[in-house]
C-alpha positions, 0 to 999 in steps of 0.5 A: 294098136290101130283102131282104124277100120280097114276097107274091104277089098273092092270087087273091081280089079283096076289095071292089068297088074291088079288082075295078074296079081289076083290070078297069079299070072303075069301082066303079059299073060293078062294082055294076051288073054284080054286081047283074044277075048279069053278073059272077061275084062273091060276097059275104063278109059285105056285101063283094062279092068275086071271084077273078082266075082266075074272072074270067079264065075268065069273059071267056075264055068270053065271047070264045070265044062271041063268036068262035064266033058270028062264024063 
């Protein structure tokens, strides 16, 4: 039995592959969305990063806007 404490996942997604895995998308899709400014990402050095919480808020806002447009 392993009694070592497990680390809670960080809010930071570091790298396109981490963002892609979190969103169930491909790295190419993330590069495209990042390049077009359609995804709330930022760079640390040359590495594209995002916050899980910011992505969740972004998609919640998109969903709310889509629902409001359906009325």
